[in-house]
C-alpha positions in Angstrom: 23.8 -21.8 -6.7 22.9 -25.4 -8.0 20.3 -27.9 -7.6 20.0 -28.9 -3.8 21.4 -32.3 -3.0 19.2 -35.0 -1.6 20.3 -34.3 1.8 19.5 -36.5 4.9 15.6 -37.9 4.6 13.8 -39.2 7.6 10.2 -40.8 8.1 7.6 -38.3 7.5 9.6 -36.0 5.0 7.4 -34.9 2.1 8.7 -35.5 -1.4 7.2 -35.3 -4.9 7.1 -38.8 -6.8 6.9 -38.7 -10.6 5.2 -41.9 -12.2 4.8 -43.0 -15.7 1.1 -43.9 -16.4 -0.3 -44.5 -19.7 2.1 -42.4 -21.7 2.1 -39.4 -19.4 4.0 -38.4 -16.4 2.2 -37.8 -13.2 3.3 -36.0 -10.1 2.1 -37.6 -6.8 2.9 -36.1 -3.2 4.3 -38.7 -1.0 6.2 -38.9 2.3 9.0 -40.9 3.4 8.1 -44.1 5.3 11.5 -45.7 5.7 15.0 -44.3 5.0 17.7 -46.9 4.9 21.3 -46.4 3.7 20.5 -47.7 0.2 16.6 -47.9 -0.4 14.0 -45.3 0.4 10.4 -46.4 1.1 7.8 -43.8 0.1 4.0 -43.8 0.4 1.5 -41.6 -1.4 0.0 -38.8 0.7 -3.9 -37.9 0.6 -5.1 -41.0 -1.1 -7.6 -43.6 -0.1 -5.4 -46.4 -1.5 -1.8 -45.1 -1.4 0.9 -46.2 -3.8 4.1 -47.4 -2.2 7.4 -47.0 -4.0 10.8 -48.4 -3.1 13.5 -46.3 -4.5 17.1 -46.2 -4.6 18.9 -43.3 -2.7 21.7 -42.9 -5.0 19.7 -42.4 -8.3 16.4 -41.2 -6.6 14.8 -43.7 -8.8 13.1 -47.1 -8.9 15.2 -48.2 -11.5 17.6 -47.4 -14.4 15.0 -47.2 -17.3 13.6 -44.0 -18.7 10.1 -44.8 -17.7 10.9 -45.7 -14.0 9.5 -43.8 -11.1 11.6 -40.9 -9.6 11.3 -38.7 -6.6 12.6 -35.4 -5.4 12.6 -33.4 -2.3 10.5 -30.2 -2.2 13.6 -28.0 -2.6 14.6 -30.1 -5.4 11.2 -29.6 -6.9 11.1 -25.9 -6.5 14.6 -25.7 -8.2 13.5 -27.9 -11.2 10.5 -25.7 -11.6 12.6 -22.3 -11.6 14.8 -23.9 -14.2 11.9 -25.0 -16.4 10.4 -21.5 -16.0 13.7 -20.0 -16.9 14.2 -22.1 -20.0 10.7 -21.4 -21.0 11.0 -17.8 -20.7 14.3 -17.7 -22.6 12.8 -19.8 -25.4 9.9 -17.3 -25.6 12.2 -14.5 -26.0 13.9 -16.3 -28.7 17.1 -16.7 -26.7 19.2 -19.8 -27.3 21.9 -20.5 -24.7 24.6 -22.4 -26.6 27.1 -24.8 -25.2 30.2 -23.0 -24.0 28.4 -19.8 -23.1 28.8 -18.6 -19.5 24.9 -19.0 -19.1 24.9 -22.5 -20.3 24.6 -24.1 -16.7 21.3 -24.6 -15.1 22.0 -21.9 -12.4 23.2 -19.7 -15.3 19.9 -20.0 -17.3 18.0 -19.1 -14.0 20.2 -16.1 -13.4 20.0 -14.9 -17.1 16.2 -15.3 -17.2 15.8 -13.3 -13.9 18.1 -10.6 -15.3 16.1 -10.2 -18.3 12.9 -10.2 -16.5 14.3 -7.3 -14.3 15.2 -5.3 -17.4 11.8 -6.0 -18.9 10.0 -4.8 -15.9 12.1 -1.7 -15.6 11.7 -0.7 -19.3 8.6 1.2 -20.0 
């Protein structure tokens, strides 16, 4: 179990675009307008004046800098949220997953958090 790959995108597919605005990151719902072999054109959904982005398929980003807009598919977004929730849960429990541990991978951390949550639910 690992993060879902980008897969085949076609016009109309929903995506989540993360953009950097005024020192904060904002997530915006968008959809694919054009899916070429190298570049993907995205347009913001549900907006009076929709934003339009042109992003590279290989990096899922508008550029190479740390503040460039990025996009993920809905499946990737769900995976990223599960990983964030797992890491937050482990941190709240005082658990640090060290490098070299069998739980160090992203999938391992999600599994470990799920196991610990199950044990916590079963324990009175």
